[in-house]
Backbone as JSON, one array per atom type, in Angstrom:
{
  "sequence": "MAVPKGQGGRIRGIVAGRGRVYEALKGRLGKRSAARIANAGKTHEQRSRMAKKAARTRKVKGE",
  "N": [[217.47, 116.6, 1.9], [217.73, 113.21, 1.24], [219.43, 111.5, -1.4], [218.14, 108.97, -3.45], [219.34, 105.58, -3.53], [221.49, 104.6, -6.16], [221.1, 106.78, -7.72], [223.16, 108.42, -8.26], [224.15, 110.04, -6.23], [226.4, 111.71, -3.83], [228.65, 109.63, -2.07], [228.68, 109.01, 1.25], [231.49, 109.03, 3.45], [233.35, 108.34, 1.64], [236.18, 109.46, -0.05], [236.15, 112.53, -1.87], [235.75, 112.34, -5.37], [236.45, 109.69, -5.57], [234.47, 107.94, -5.73], [233.7, 106.37, -7.94], [235.65, 104.46, -8.07], [235.21, 103.18, -5.66], [232.63, 102.09, -6.16], [233.2, 100.36, -8.24], [234.8, 98.44, -7.02], [233.26, 97.47, -4.99], [231.41, 95.36, -5.55], [233.06, 93.13, -5.84], [234.64, 93.03, -3.51], [233.2, 93.81, -1.26], [231.64, 96.23, 0.91], [233.19, 97.36, 3.06], [235.94, 96.7, 2.54], [236.22, 97.82, 0.01], [235.79, 100.5, 0.51], [238.0, 101.1, 2.14], [240.11, 100.74, 0.32], [239.4, 102.6, -1.71], [239.52, 105.02, -0.22], [242.19, 105.14, 0.47], [245.29, 106.69, 0.0], [245.43, 109.8, -0.72], [246.34, 111.47, -2.78], [247.17, 111.39, -6.29], [249.8, 110.62, -6.67], [250.4, 109.15, -4.36], [248.61, 107.02, -4.62], [249.53, 105.88, -7.0], [252.05, 105.0, -6.19], [251.3, 103.03, -4.36], [250.02, 101.25, -6.14], [252.19, 100.36, -7.71], [253.69, 99.06, -5.78], [251.96, 97.0, -5.1], [251.93, 95.66, -7.52], [254.55, 94.71, -7.59], [254.44, 92.99, -5.42], [252.54, 91.09, -6.29], [253.99, 90.06, -8.43], [256.19, 88.79, -7.18], [254.83, 86.82, -5.77], [254.03, 85.35, -7.87], [251.69, 85.7, -9.28]],
  "CA": [[216.78, 115.39, 1.44], [218.7, 112.18, 0.78], [219.27, 111.04, -2.77], [217.95, 107.54, -3.45], [220.46, 104.79, -4.01], [221.48, 104.41, -7.64], [220.78, 108.02, -8.43], [224.39, 109.21, -8.49], [224.48, 110.92, -5.15], [227.71, 111.54, -3.2], [228.68, 108.57, -1.1], [229.28, 109.44, 2.51], [232.58, 108.2, 3.93], [234.31, 108.04, 0.55], [236.86, 110.71, -0.46], [235.56, 113.13, -3.09], [236.41, 111.94, -6.6], [236.86, 108.29, -5.56], [233.23, 107.18, -5.66], [233.63, 105.38, -9.04], [236.55, 103.37, -7.65], [234.45, 102.45, -4.63], [231.51, 101.3, -6.76], [233.79, 99.29, -9.05], [235.37, 97.42, -6.09], [232.29, 97.01, -3.99], [230.85, 94.09, -5.92], [234.01, 92.01, -5.65], [235.28, 92.96, -2.2], [232.34, 94.21, -0.17], [231.67, 97.69, 1.19], [234.28, 97.8, 3.93], [237.24, 96.6, 1.83], [236.19, 98.79, -1.12], [235.92, 101.82, 1.09], [239.37, 101.22, 2.59], [240.97, 100.91, -0.86], [239.02, 103.91, -2.32], [239.98, 106.15, 0.57], [243.62, 105.07, 0.67], [246.05, 107.51, -0.96], [244.66, 110.99, -0.97], [246.79, 112.06, -3.95], [247.49, 110.46, -7.41], [251.13, 110.1, -6.45], [250.28, 108.09, -3.31], [247.89, 105.85, -5.18], [250.4, 105.28, -7.95], [253.06, 104.3, -5.42], [250.67, 101.8, -3.83], [249.8, 100.35, -7.2], [253.46, 99.83, -8.07], [254.08, 98.13, -4.75], [251.04, 95.85, -5.27], [252.4, 94.91, -8.7], [255.76, 93.98, -7.19], [254.02, 91.93, -4.54], [251.97, 90.04, -7.15], [255.06, 89.43, -9.23], [256.94, 87.91, -6.29], [253.98, 85.64, -5.43], [253.79, 84.61, -9.09], [250.26, 85.86, -9.72]],
  "C": [[217.82, 114.42, 0.87], [218.38, 111.76, -0.68], [219.13, 109.53, -2.73], [219.17, 106.8, -3.98], [220.34, 104.6, -5.49], [221.2, 105.66, -8.42], [221.98, 108.96, -8.57], [224.66, 110.2, -7.43], [225.86, 110.69, -4.57], [227.64, 110.47, -2.15], [229.36, 109.04, 0.15], [230.37, 108.49, 2.91], [233.58, 107.84, 2.84], [234.87, 109.45, 0.09], [236.28, 111.22, -1.78], [236.41, 112.73, -4.33], [236.79, 110.45, -6.64], [235.63, 107.4, -5.49], [233.14, 106.12, -6.75], [234.53, 104.2, -8.68], [235.84, 102.5, -6.62], [233.35, 101.54, -5.23], [232.03, 100.15, -7.57], [234.3, 98.14, -8.19], [234.36, 96.74, -5.19], [231.72, 95.64, -4.29], [231.76, 92.92, -5.64], [234.44, 91.88, -4.21], [234.35, 93.25, -1.01], [232.56, 95.67, 0.18], [232.88, 98.11, 1.97], [235.61, 97.83, 3.21], [237.32, 97.62, 0.73], [236.42, 100.19, -0.63], [237.39, 102.09, 1.53], [240.34, 101.48, 1.42], [240.68, 102.23, -1.52], [239.55, 105.09, -1.56], [241.48, 106.2, 0.73], [244.31, 105.94, -0.41], [245.24, 108.7, -1.39], [245.06, 111.61, -2.34], [247.1, 110.97, -5.07], [248.82, 109.83, -7.16], [251.12, 108.98, -5.43], [249.65, 106.86, -3.86], [248.76, 105.15, -6.22], [251.5, 104.45, -7.28], [252.5, 102.96, -4.88], [250.44, 100.78, -4.92], [251.08, 99.63, -7.65], [253.88, 98.79, -7.05], [253.26, 96.87, -4.85], [251.5, 95.01, -6.44], [253.65, 94.14, -8.39], [255.39, 92.8, -6.3], [253.42, 90.74, -5.31], [253.05, 89.3, -7.94], [255.89, 88.46, -8.38], [256.14, 86.67, -5.97], [253.69, 84.81, -6.69], [252.37, 84.63, -9.6], [250.17, 86.48, -11.08]]
}
């Protein structure tokens, strides 16, 4: 039986443990972009590396 939306069920297509990230991004970016970001980087190390690269990119662009 499916869990109704908003009842805290597991989100299909999102890596386990990344649902909160997906929900946080979904409002700003839309479902597709939020899912891509939430699923990227399976480990903490990979996600940390991406975050550092993003920070460098923002710094170069002057954001």
